[in-house]
N, C-alpha and C positions, 0 to 999 in steps of 0.2 A: 476579829474583828467584825462588827455587825455590818449589814449591807449597805446602810446608810452612810457610815462612816468611809467604806471602801469607795462609792461612789464621790464622795466629797475629796477623798485622797486622789484620786484618779482625775478629778477635773482640774485641781490643784497643779497636779502634776503636768498634764496637758498645756496647761496655762504658763507654766516654768518653761516648758520646752519651748512654746510658742513666743515668750519674749526672748529667750537666747537666740532662737531662729532670727527674728527682726534684728535685734541689737548687732549681731555676728555677719549678717546679710548685709547691713547698712554699711558695716566698717570694710567690707572686702575691697572697696574702691580704694582705699588709702594707701600710697605707695605707688598706684599704678599710672600708666601714661594712655587716658581715655583716647584710643585710635579714633573712634566715630565722634567724639567732641572736636579733635582737631581736624578731621574731615570736613565736619559743619562750618567750624569756625578756624580756617586756617591760620588767621592773624594772630591767634592764641600762643602759637609757637614763639613769635618774637615778643610777648608779653613779660615783662619784666614785674612789675608789681602783682600782687595777688588777685585772684578773680573770684568773685562770689559767685557759685552755681546754684541758683535756687531752683528746686524741684518742687513743683506744686499742682494740684489737681483744680480745675476750673469749679466743680462743685462742692470743693472742701470748706468749709467756714473758718478752719484754722488758717486755712491759705489766705482767705479774704481778709482775715483779721489782721495777718502779718504783711500784708501788703504795702501799707504806709511806710512800715521800717524798711522795707525794700527799697520803696521809691526815696526814702530820705538816704539811704546808702548811696543811690546810683547819685544823686543831687550832690552829693559829698565829692563827687568825681572820682568814684570807684567803678570799676568795671563789673557788672553784672550781667550774667547769661541766665535769662529764664527759661525752664524746661518743663512744659506742662505734660505730665506723663502720660495723659490719655491721648495725645496728640504725637506724642515720639516713645512709644513704649520700649523700642530698642534701645536707645540712648539711656532711658531710664534703668534699663536691664544691666545696660554695660558699668553703669554708675554704681549699681547694687543699691536703689532706691528701694525700699519695702514699706517706708511710712512717708506720708507728707503731712507737714512740709518739711522737706529737707535741705539743709544748705549743706554745700561742700565748698573748701576752699581748694582753689588750684594755686600751686607755688612753684616755678621752676619746672613748669611741664609735668607736675606729678599731683594727686589730690593728698592734700597734708592734714586736711582734718574733716570731720563729718559732725554736723549738728543737727538732731532731730527734734522736731516740734517747734512751736512757735518761738521765736526769740526776739529780743527787745534790739532796738538801734545799737545801743551800748555794746550789748553782747554779740553783735555781729562783728562792730568795729574791734572787739578784743580777738575774735576768731581771725578778722583779716590781719591784724598787727598785734600779736601776743606779747 
């Protein structure tokens, strides 16, 4: 293999490994009981309805473009918890957030779903009530 082909192959391999790291890392929270989240929001332990946990960054353009969808979900009387990962990196680490925006669904005290990237209002509704 020529040197240029080897470089391209190496870059593609690193990119694939990075994608696997991001996708698997963000899924690690599924099925867990986030202790720090319950510590910060003790009323969640009595919550029966699904809760949307919206992890965002204040300087993220995709997060800003998704904000109206999150507001609409909140106005439809769904519980939304907003986690600014720059303000609360420990909670973001516990939730396995590696990419923003990330939406997590908390049902029955466990993280049941993870959605990466911008989502429409309808997609968020489907996450809450599949």
